[in-house]
SEMIMAR-554950 format. One record per atom (N, C-alpha, C): residue number from 1; residue in three letters; chain; atom name; y, x, z. Coordinates in steps of 0.2 Angstrom, whole numbers, plus 2048, in hexadecimal, padded with zeros to 3 digits. Layout:
<rs>
(r NUM "ALA" "A" "CA" (Y X Z)),
...
</rs>
This chain:
<rs>
(r 1 "UNK" "A" "N" (BDB 981 331)),
(r 1 "UNK" "A" "CA" (BE0 97D 332)),
(r 1 "UNK" "A" "C" (BE3 97B 32B)),
(r 2 "UNK" "A" "N" (BE5 975 32A)),
(r 2 "UNK" "A" "CA" (BE7 972 324)),
(r 2 "UNK" "A" "C" (BEE 975 323)),
(r 3 "UNK" "A" "N" (BF0 976 31C)),
(r 3 "UNK" "A" "CA" (BF6 978 31A)),
(r 3 "UNK" "A" "C" (BFB 973 317)),
(r 4 "UNK" "A" "N" (C01 975 316)),
(r 4 "UNK" "A" "CA" (C06 970 313)),
(r 4 "UNK" "A" "C" (C04 970 30C)),
(r 5 "UNK" "A" "N" (C04 96A 309)),
(r 5 "UNK" "A" "CA" (C03 969 302)),
(r 5 "UNK" "A" "C" (C09 967 2FE)),
(r 6 "UNK" "A" "N" (C0B 96B 2F9)),
(r 6 "UNK" "A" "CA" (C11 969 2F5)),
(r 6 "UNK" "A" "C" (C0F 963 2F1)),
(r 7 "UNK" "A" "N" (C13 95E 2F2)),
(r 7 "UNK" "A" "CA" (C12 958 2EE)),
(r 7 "UNK" "A" "C" (C17 957 2E8)),
(r 8 "UNK" "A" "N" (C1C 95B 2E8)),
(r 8 "UNK" "A" "CA" (C21 95A 2E3)),
(r 8 "UNK" "A" "C" (C26 95F 2E3)),
(r 9 "UNK" "A" "N" (C28 962 2DD)),
(r 9 "UNK" "A" "CA" (C2D 967 2DD)),
(r 9 "UNK" "A" "C" (C31 966 2D6)),
(r 10 "UNK" "A" "N" (C37 965 2D6)),
(r 10 "UNK" "A" "CA" (C3B 965 2D0)),
(r 10 "UNK" "A" "C" (C41 969 2D1)),
(r 11 "UNK" "A" "N" (C43 96D 2CC)),
(r 11 "UNK" "A" "CA" (C4A 970 2CC)),
(r 11 "UNK" "A" "C" (C4D 96F 2C5)),
(r 12 "UNK" "A" "N" (C53 96E 2C6)),
(r 12 "UNK" "A" "CA" (C57 96D 2C0)),
(r 12 "UNK" "A" "C" (C5E 971 2C0)),
(r 13 "UNK" "A" "N" (C5F 975 2BB)),
(r 13 "UNK" "A" "CA" (C66 978 2BB)),
(r 13 "UNK" "A" "C" (C6A 975 2B5)),
(r 14 "UNK" "A" "N" (C70 972 2B7)),
(r 14 "UNK" "A" "CA" (C74 96E 2B3)),
(r 14 "UNK" "A" "C" (C78 973 2AF)),
(r 15 "UNK" "A" "N" (C7A 971 2A9)),
(r 15 "UNK" "A" "CA" (C7F 975 2A5)),
(r 15 "UNK" "A" "C" (C85 978 2A8)),
(r 16 "UNK" "A" "N" (C87 973 2AD)),
(r 16 "UNK" "A" "CA" (C8E 975 2B1)),
(r 16 "UNK" "A" "C" (C8C 97A 2B7)),
(r 17 "UNK" "A" "N" (C86 97C 2B8)),
(r 17 "UNK" "A" "CA" (C84 980 2BD)),
(r 17 "UNK" "A" "C" (C82 97D 2C3)),
(r 18 "UNK" "A" "N" (C82 977 2C4)),
(r 18 "UNK" "A" "CA" (C7F 973 2C9)),
(r 18 "UNK" "A" "C" (C77 974 2CA)),
(r 19 "UNK" "A" "N" (C75 974 2D0)),
(r 19 "UNK" "A" "CA" (C6E 975 2D1)),
(r 19 "UNK" "A" "C" (C6B 96F 2D5)),
(r 20 "UNK" "A" "N" (C66 96C 2D2)),
(r 20 "UNK" "A" "CA" (C62 967 2D6)),
(r 20 "UNK" "A" "C" (C5B 969 2D7)),
(r 21 "UNK" "A" "N" (C59 969 2DD)),
(r 21 "UNK" "A" "CA" (C52 96B 2DF)),
(r 21 "UNK" "A" "C" (C4F 967 2E4)),
(r 22 "UNK" "A" "N" (C49 964 2E3)),
(r 22 "UNK" "A" "CA" (C46 960 2E8)),
(r 22 "UNK" "A" "C" (C3F 962 2E9)),
(r 23 "UNK" "A" "N" (C3D 963 2EF)),
(r 23 "UNK" "A" "CA" (C36 965 2F1)),
(r 23 "UNK" "A" "C" (C34 960 2F7)),
(r 24 "UNK" "A" "N" (C2D 95E 2F6)),
(r 24 "UNK" "A" "CA" (C2A 95A 2FB)),
(r 24 "UNK" "A" "C" (C23 95C 2FD)),
(r 25 "UNK" "A" "N" (C22 95D 303)),
(r 25 "UNK" "A" "CA" (C1B 95F 305)),
(r 25 "UNK" "A" "C" (C18 95A 30A)),
(r 26 "UNK" "A" "N" (C11 959 30A)),
(r 26 "UNK" "A" "CA" (C0E 956 30F)),
(r 26 "UNK" "A" "C" (C0B 95B 314)),
(r 27 "UNK" "A" "N" (C0C 95A 31A)),
(r 27 "UNK" "A" "CA" (C0A 95E 320)),
(r 27 "UNK" "A" "C" (C04 95C 324)),
(r 28 "UNK" "A" "N" (C01 960 327)),
(r 28 "UNK" "A" "CA" (BFB 95E 32B)),
(r 28 "UNK" "A" "C" (BFE 95B 331)),
(r 29 "UNK" "A" "N" (C04 95C 333)),
(r 29 "UNK" "A" "CA" (C07 959 339)),
(r 29 "UNK" "A" "C" (C0E 958 338)),
(r 30 "UNK" "A" "N" (C11 953 33B)),
(r 30 "UNK" "A" "CA" (C18 952 33A)),
(r 30 "UNK" "A" "C" (C1D 957 33C)),
(r 31 "UNK" "A" "N" (C22 958 339)),
(r 31 "UNK" "A" "CA" (C28 95D 33B)),
(r 31 "UNK" "A" "C" (C2B 95A 342)),
(r 32 "UNK" "A" "N" (C2C 95E 347)),
(r 32 "UNK" "A" "CA" (C2F 95C 34D)),
(r 32 "UNK" "A" "C" (C36 959 34B)),
(r 33 "UNK" "A" "N" (C37 953 34E)),
(r 33 "UNK" "A" "CA" (C3D 950 34C)),
(r 33 "UNK" "A" "C" (C3C 94A 347)),
(r 34 "UNK" "A" "N" (C37 94A 343)),
(r 34 "UNK" "A" "CA" (C36 945 33E)),
(r 34 "UNK" "A" "C" (C30 941 340)),
(r 35 "UNK" "A" "N" (C2F 93B 33D)),
(r 35 "UNK" "A" "CA" (C2A 936 33F)),
(r 35 "UNK" "A" "C" (C24 936 33A)),
(r 36 "UNK" "A" "N" (C24 93B 335)),
(r 36 "UNK" "A" "CA" (C20 93A 330)),
(r 36 "UNK" "A" "C" (C1D 941 32E)),
(r 37 "UNK" "A" "N" (C18 942 32A)),
(r 37 "UNK" "A" "CA" (C15 948 328)),
(r 37 "UNK" "A" "C" (C17 94B 322)),
(r 38 "UNK" "A" "N" (C1D 94A 320)),
(r 38 "UNK" "A" "CA" (C20 94D 31A)),
(r 38 "UNK" "A" "C" (C26 952 31C)),
(r 39 "UNK" "A" "N" (C26 957 318)),
(r 39 "UNK" "A" "CA" (C2C 95C 318)),
(r 39 "UNK" "A" "C" (C2F 95B 311)),
(r 40 "UNK" "A" "N" (C36 95B 312)),
(r 40 "UNK" "A" "CA" (C39 95B 30B)),
(r 40 "UNK" "A" "C" (C40 95F 30C)),
(r 41 "UNK" "A" "N" (C42 961 306)),
(r 41 "UNK" "A" "CA" (C48 965 305)),
(r 41 "UNK" "A" "C" (C4B 963 2FE)),
(r 42 "UNK" "A" "N" (C50 95F 2FE)),
(r 42 "UNK" "A" "CA" (C54 95C 2F8)),
(r 42 "UNK" "A" "C" (C5A 95F 2F8)),
(r 43 "UNK" "A" "N" (C5C 963 2F3)),
(r 43 "UNK" "A" "CA" (C62 967 2F3)),
(r 43 "UNK" "A" "C" (C66 965 2EC)),
(r 44 "UNK" "A" "N" (C6D 965 2ED)),
(r 44 "UNK" "A" "CA" (C71 965 2E7)),
(r 44 "UNK" "A" "C" (C77 969 2E9)),
(r 45 "UNK" "A" "N" (C79 96E 2E4)),
(r 45 "UNK" "A" "CA" (C7E 972 2E6)),
(r 45 "UNK" "A" "C" (C81 975 2DF)),
(r 46 "UNK" "A" "N" (C87 978 2E0)),
(r 46 "UNK" "A" "CA" (C8B 97B 2DB)),
(r 46 "UNK" "A" "C" (C8E 981 2DD)),
(r 47 "UNK" "A" "N" (C8E 986 2D9)),
(r 47 "UNK" "A" "CA" (C92 98D 2DB)),
(r 47 "UNK" "A" "C" (C8F 990 2E2)),
(r 48 "UNK" "A" "N" (C89 98F 2E4)),
(r 48 "UNK" "A" "CA" (C86 991 2EA)),
(r 48 "UNK" "A" "C" (C88 98D 2F0)),
(r 49 "UNK" "A" "N" (C8A 987 2EF)),
(r 49 "UNK" "A" "CA" (C8C 983 2F5)),
(r 49 "UNK" "A" "C" (C88 97D 2F4)),
(r 50 "UNK" "A" "N" (C85 97B 2FA)),
(r 50 "UNK" "A" "CA" (C81 975 2FA)),
(r 50 "UNK" "A" "C" (C86 96F 2FB)),
(r 51 "UNK" "A" "N" (C86 96A 2F6)),
(r 51 "UNK" "A" "CA" (C8A 964 2F6)),
(r 51 "UNK" "A" "C" (C86 95E 2F9)),
(r 52 "UNK" "A" "N" (C80 95E 2F8)),
(r 52 "UNK" "A" "CA" (C7B 958 2FA)),
(r 52 "UNK" "A" "C" (C75 95C 2FC)),
(r 53 "UNK" "A" "N" (C72 95A 302)),
(r 53 "UNK" "A" "CA" (C6C 95C 304)),
(r 53 "UNK" "A" "C" (C68 957 309)),
(r 54 "UNK" "A" "N" (C62 956 308)),
(r 54 "UNK" "A" "CA" (C5E 952 30D)),
(r 54 "UNK" "A" "C" (C58 957 30F)),
(r 55 "UNK" "A" "N" (C57 957 315)),
(r 55 "UNK" "A" "CA" (C51 95B 318)),
(r 55 "UNK" "A" "C" (C4F 958 31F)),
(r 56 "UNK" "A" "N" (C49 95B 321)),
(r 56 "UNK" "A" "CA" (C47 959 328)),
(r 56 "UNK" "A" "C" (C45 960 32B)),
(r 57 "UNK" "A" "N" (C4A 964 32D)),
(r 57 "UNK" "A" "CA" (C49 96A 330)),
(r 57 "UNK" "A" "C" (C46 969 337)),
(r 58 "UNK" "A" "N" (C42 96E 339)),
(r 58 "UNK" "A" "CA" (C3E 96E 33F)),
(r 58 "UNK" "A" "C" (C43 96D 345)),
(r 59 "UNK" "A" "N" (C42 968 349)),
(r 59 "UNK" "A" "CA" (C47 967 34F)),
(r 59 "UNK" "A" "C" (C4D 962 34D)),
(r 60 "UNK" "A" "N" (C4F 962 347)),
(r 60 "UNK" "A" "CA" (C55 95E 345)),
(r 60 "UNK" "A" "C" (C52 957 343)),
(r 61 "UNK" "A" "N" (C4C 957 340)),
(r 61 "UNK" "A" "CA" (C4A 951 33D)),
(r 61 "UNK" "A" "C" (C4D 94F 336)),
(r 62 "UNK" "A" "N" (C4C 949 334)),
(r 62 "UNK" "A" "CA" (C4F 947 32E)),
(r 62 "UNK" "A" "C" (C57 947 32E)),
(r 63 "UNK" "A" "N" (C5A 94A 329)),
(r 63 "UNK" "A" "CA" (C61 94A 329)),
(r 63 "UNK" "A" "C" (C64 94B 322)),
(r 64 "UNK" "A" "N" (C6A 94A 321)),
(r 64 "UNK" "A" "CA" (C6D 94B 31A)),
(r 64 "UNK" "A" "C" (C73 94F 31B)),
(r 65 "UNK" "A" "N" (C75 953 316)),
(r 65 "UNK" "A" "CA" (C7B 957 316)),
(r 65 "UNK" "A" "C" (C7F 954 310)),
(r 66 "UNK" "A" "N" (C85 952 311)),
(r 66 "UNK" "A" "CA" (C89 94F 30C)),
(r 66 "UNK" "A" "C" (C91 94F 30E)),
(r 67 "UNK" "A" "N" (C95 952 309)),
(r 67 "UNK" "A" "CA" (C9C 952 30A)),
(r 67 "UNK" "A" "C" (C9D 957 311)),
(r 68 "UNK" "A" "N" (C9A 95C 311)),
(r 68 "UNK" "A" "CA" (C9B 961 317)),
(r 68 "UNK" "A" "C" (C99 95E 31E)),
(r 69 "UNK" "A" "N" (C95 959 31E)),
(r 69 "UNK" "A" "CA" (C93 956 324)),
(r 69 "UNK" "A" "C" (C8B 955 324)),
(r 70 "UNK" "A" "N" (C89 956 32A)),
(r 70 "UNK" "A" "CA" (C82 955 32B)),
(r 70 "UNK" "A" "C" (C81 94E 32F)),
(r 71 "UNK" "A" "N" (C7C 94A 32D)),
(r 71 "UNK" "A" "CA" (C7B 944 330)),
(r 71 "UNK" "A" "C" (C74 942 330)),
(r 72 "UNK" "A" "N" (C72 93F 336)),
(r 72 "UNK" "A" "CA" (C6B 93D 336)),
(r 72 "UNK" "A" "C" (C69 938 330)),
(r 73 "UNK" "A" "N" (C63 938 32E)),
(r 73 "UNK" "A" "CA" (C61 934 328)),
(r 73 "UNK" "A" "C" (C5B 930 32A)),
(r 74 "UNK" "A" "N" (C5B 92A 329)),
(r 74 "UNK" "A" "CA" (C56 925 32B)),
(r 74 "UNK" "A" "C" (C50 925 326)),
(r 75 "UNK" "A" "N" (C4B 929 326)),
(r 75 "UNK" "A" "CA" (C46 92A 321)),
(r 75 "UNK" "A" "C" (C42 924 322)),
(r 76 "UNK" "A" "N" (C40 920 31C)),
(r 76 "UNK" "A" "CA" (C3C 91B 31C)),
(r 76 "UNK" "A" "C" (C36 91C 317)),
(r 77 "UNK" "A" "N" (C37 91F 311)),
(r 77 "UNK" "A" "CA" (C32 921 30D)),
(r 77 "UNK" "A" "C" (C34 925 307)),
(r 78 "UNK" "A" "N" (C30 929 304)),
(r 78 "UNK" "A" "CA" (C32 92E 2FF)),
(r 78 "UNK" "A" "C" (C36 92A 2F9)),
(r 79 "UNK" "A" "N" (C35 925 2F7)),
(r 79 "UNK" "A" "CA" (C38 921 2F2)),
(r 79 "UNK" "A" "C" (C40 920 2F4)),
(r 80 "UNK" "A" "N" (C41 91E 2FA)),
(r 80 "UNK" "A" "CA" (C48 91D 2FC)),
(r 80 "UNK" "A" "C" (C4B 923 2FD)),
(r 81 "UNK" "A" "N" (C48 928 300)),
(r 81 "UNK" "A" "CA" (C4B 92F 301)),
(r 81 "UNK" "A" "C" (C4D 932 2FA)),
(r 82 "UNK" "A" "N" (C49 932 2F5)),
(r 82 "UNK" "A" "CA" (C4B 934 2EE)),
(r 82 "UNK" "A" "C" (C51 930 2EC)),
(r 83 "UNK" "A" "N" (C51 92A 2EC)),
(r 83 "UNK" "A" "CA" (C56 925 2EA)),
(r 83 "UNK" "A" "C" (C5D 927 2ED)),
(r 84 "UNK" "A" "N" (C5C 928 2F4)),
(r 84 "UNK" "A" "CA" (C63 929 2F8)),
(r 84 "UNK" "A" "C" (C65 930 2F6)),
(r 85 "UNK" "A" "N" (C61 935 2F5)),
(r 85 "UNK" "A" "CA" (C63 93C 2F3)),
(r 85 "UNK" "A" "C" (C66 93B 2EC)),
(r 86 "UNK" "A" "N" (C63 939 2E7)),
(r 86 "UNK" "A" "CA" (C66 938 2E1)),
(r 86 "UNK" "A" "C" (C6C 934 2E0)),
(r 87 "UNK" "A" "N" (C6D 92F 2E4)),
(r 87 "UNK" "A" "CA" (C73 92B 2E4)),
(r 87 "UNK" "A" "C" (C79 930 2E6)),
(r 88 "UNK" "A" "N" (C78 934 2EC)),
(r 88 "UNK" "A" "CA" (C7D 938 2EE)),
(r 88 "UNK" "A" "C" (C7E 93E 2E9)),
(r 89 "UNK" "A" "N" (C79 940 2E5)),
(r 89 "UNK" "A" "CA" (C7B 945 2E0)),
(r 89 "UNK" "A" "C" (C7F 942 2DA)),
(r 90 "UNK" "A" "N" (C7D 93C 2D9)),
(r 90 "UNK" "A" "CA" (C81 938 2D3)),
(r 90 "UNK" "A" "C" (C88 938 2D5)),
(r 91 "UNK" "A" "N" (C8A 936 2DC)),
(r 91 "UNK" "A" "CA" (C90 935 2DE)),
(r 91 "UNK" "A" "C" (C94 93C 2DD)),
(r 92 "UNK" "A" "N" (C91 941 2E0)),
(r 92 "UNK" "A" "CA" (C94 948 2DF)),
(r 92 "UNK" "A" "C" (C95 94A 2D8)),
(r 93 "UNK" "A" "N" (C91 948 2D4)),
(r 93 "UNK" "A" "CA" (C91 94A 2CD)),
(r 93 "UNK" "A" "C" (C95 945 2C8)),
(r 94 "UNK" "A" "N" (C98 941 2CB)),
(r 94 "UNK" "A" "CA" (C9C 93C 2C8)),
(r 94 "UNK" "A" "C" (C98 937 2C4)),
(r 95 "UNK" "A" "N" (C93 935 2C6)),
(r 95 "UNK" "A" "CA" (C8E 930 2C3)),
(r 95 "UNK" "A" "C" (C89 933 2BF)),
(r 96 "UNK" "A" "N" (C89 939 2BE)),
(r 96 "UNK" "A" "CA" (C84 93C 2B9)),
(r 96 "UNK" "A" "C" (C7E 93F 2BD)),
(r 97 "UNK" "A" "N" (C78 93F 2BA)),
(r 97 "UNK" "A" "CA" (C73 942 2BD)),
(r 97 "UNK" "A" "C" (C70 947 2B8)),
</rs>
């Protein structure tokens, strides 16, 4: 049976203590609740608290965490996913990345 293939992983720790971590895998089959074969976990947090997160957890499908709310996310492609996530991180960080 085919396994998940890690396509991308980047982690950055900011001087102010913020942590940005992005992971993306290609899967042999789609995650239940998603319409594609990608698994992703995009995280930005400070002080042990998630401030922005995008993921497609089994059963929940594509969704985002922002401002203490969880909302469905309309995944279209990886480029748009990364752009949307980084735009949210910029907002939380006051325009800085």
